[in-house]
C-alpha positions, 0 to 999 in steps of 0.5 A: 583456473587452468585458463592462461594466455600461452606464450607465442614462443611456446607455440611449437609442435608437441607443446599444445594442449591435446597434441600428442607429445605434450611436454616434449622438448621442455628444458632450461636454456643456457645462462652465461652471458644471456643473464642481465644483471642490474645493480641496486642500492645498498649492495643488492642486485638482480639478474634476469633471464627472460624465457629461460625455460623452453616449453614453459607452458607445458611445464606449467600444466605438468606442475599444476597437476603433479604438485600436491598444492595445499592452502595455509592459514597464518597469524596476521596481527590479531587474527588468523587469515587464509594465505592468498595462494596455494603452496608446496615446499620441497626440502633438500633431499626431497625429489622435485615434482618434475625433472626439468626443475632438477635440471634448472637447479643444477644449471643455477648451481653451475652458474652461481655456486662460485659466487654464492659459495654453496648450492641451491638446495630447496624449492618453494612453490606458489600457485597464484590461481588468479588476480585475487592471489598475491603476496605482500611486501616482504624479504626472505629473512627467515633464517640466514637471509636476515643477517647474510647476503644470499640468493633466491632464484625464482622461475615463473611459468604460466600467465605473467604477473608483476613482481615489484621491488622497492628499497626497505624503508623507502627512499627509492623507486619501485621496480616492476618485472613482468614474470611468466612463461619461463622467466628467471629472476635472481635476487642477490647480495643484500636484496633480501635484507635491504629490499622488499618484493611483492606480487600485488593483487589485480582486478583484471581477469588473469590466468594462473601463474606458478613460481618456483623459488630455489634457495640455499640451506637455511634461507626462507 
């Protein structure tokens, strides 16, 4: 599961496996004008900032080891099934597993709080171990996201996987963003109510990916 294709942008001294100083120099970059916004239909939008986390491959290795990952089972129609990914949720006030994530949350708050009207407070984490792990089409509509505009900021480290977006109920194109190696995507406006997103399964042999989803209070 540990095998993944490292980003060439991360191939700098001190970041390779087995090299002294693994993890040094890992940090979130600037936001500001480096963020590219795409307006979507129905009052939704997405922001994308490629390679936001510098040294993201080292962060992937740290999170893989530091996070107490666990499996879950959920009701699906008339049966209980395994969730096809490993999970960990950090509620507000809970210490995050790496200082780089706290730095990332602070930078996101500085950039978005005026527009959002509140800070990001929680961090949900998913480990996609290989192409068999996935998440089905959904919106983050548990809580306030079902009735209010909000934001969900996702940081991806590890092997890139496609995140697909489509209008809820059809009527528009499916968008595709390959996310990994420190990429940031922020879904805002009505996106959680009027659009759906998914990480599809893949028949290809691919490495692991970790996503970190920063959300405001009361949004899941």
